[in-house]
N, C-alpha and C positions, 0 to 999 in steps of 0.2 A: 270147392266149387266157386267160381267167380260169378257174381251177379252183375248184370249190366244195368246201369241207371239210365232211364230214358231222359234225355236232355230236352228241355223245352227252350226253344229259341224264340225271341220276340224282336220284331222290327217295327218301327213307326215311320209312317210316311205322311206327307201333307199334300193335299191338292188345293192350293189357294184359289184356283179358277172355279172350283166347285164348292169352296168353303167347307171342305171335308177333311177330317183327320182319319187316318187308317192305321190300325195295328194288325200285324200279321204274326200269329203264333203257330209254330210248328212243333209237333211232338210225334215222334215215330213217323207214321204215314198219314197223320191227320193234320189238316191245315184249317185254322179258324181265322177268318178275316173280319175284324170288327171295324165298323165305320161310325163316325159321329152323326152322319146324316145319310139318308137314302137318296143320294144325288147322282150316283153313277149308273149309266145305262148298262143293259146286259152286254152290249158290244164292248164297252169300256172295261167292264168287269173281266170279260174273257181276255182282252188285251193285257190287263193288269196281271192276271194270273200267268199269262205267257211271258211277260216281262220278268216277273218274280222268278219263274223257273229258269229263264235264260241267264239271269244274273246270279243264280245260285242261292237265292233266299229260301226256296222250297225245292223239294226233289224234282228232278228233271222230267220224270214221267207225267207230271201234272200239266206240262206244256201241251201235250198232245191229247190228253184224255179229258180235258175240262172244256165245257162250253156252257156259258150262262144262259144261252137261248135254248139249248137243247137239254138232253138228259145229263145227269151228273154221273160221270163214270168213275170218279175218284173222290177221295175224302177231302173236299174243299167246302167249308161251310161259311156262308156270309151271314153276319149278325149286325143289325143296326142297333147300336147301343150308345146313345149320347152321353151316358153317365160315366163311361170308363175313363175318360180323360179329365173329368172335372176334379179340381183339387179338393182335399178334405177340408172340413171346417177348421181344423187346427192350422192348416197351411194358410187358409184364407184369413183367419184372425191374425196370424203372424204377419202376413203381408199388409194388412190394414194398419197394424201397429208401426211397422217400418215406414209406411207412407205418411202416417201422421207425424212421425218424427222428422221426416224429410221436409214436409210442408212447413212445420213449425220452425225448423232450422232456416229454411229459405226465407220465411217471413221475418225472422230475427235479423238475418243478414241484410235483407232489403231495408229494414228499419234502421239498422246501423249505418248503411251506406247513405240513406237519405238524411240522417242526422248529420253526418260528416259533410255532405254537400250543402246543407242549409247553414251549418255553422261557418263554413268557408265563404259562402256567398254573403253572409252578414258582415264580414270584416270589411 
């Protein structure tokens, strides 16, 4: 007997105009859309679901059965979760270490260049 593994697909989108990041997760017939901010109007949410369905990111039947302004006929769930895209503390600490090294290297390079310029102008 073969068992089928449910595949979870995840897509990420950015809405710079609304300063919002969006993650779309599909599993079987369920769709969870996570946003970093609650900045999309119900009309824009409906249009976004229609675009996702027409582009093949989510099952096609969601295109005609979803309306953010009316009843929810299908399994599309909107969640406002600003923490899902935030980096972990380890990643943040690693980034700070790299930036400190880059700034220190830049300062040393600048100091070396200034020393060469001053020495040449003194001749």
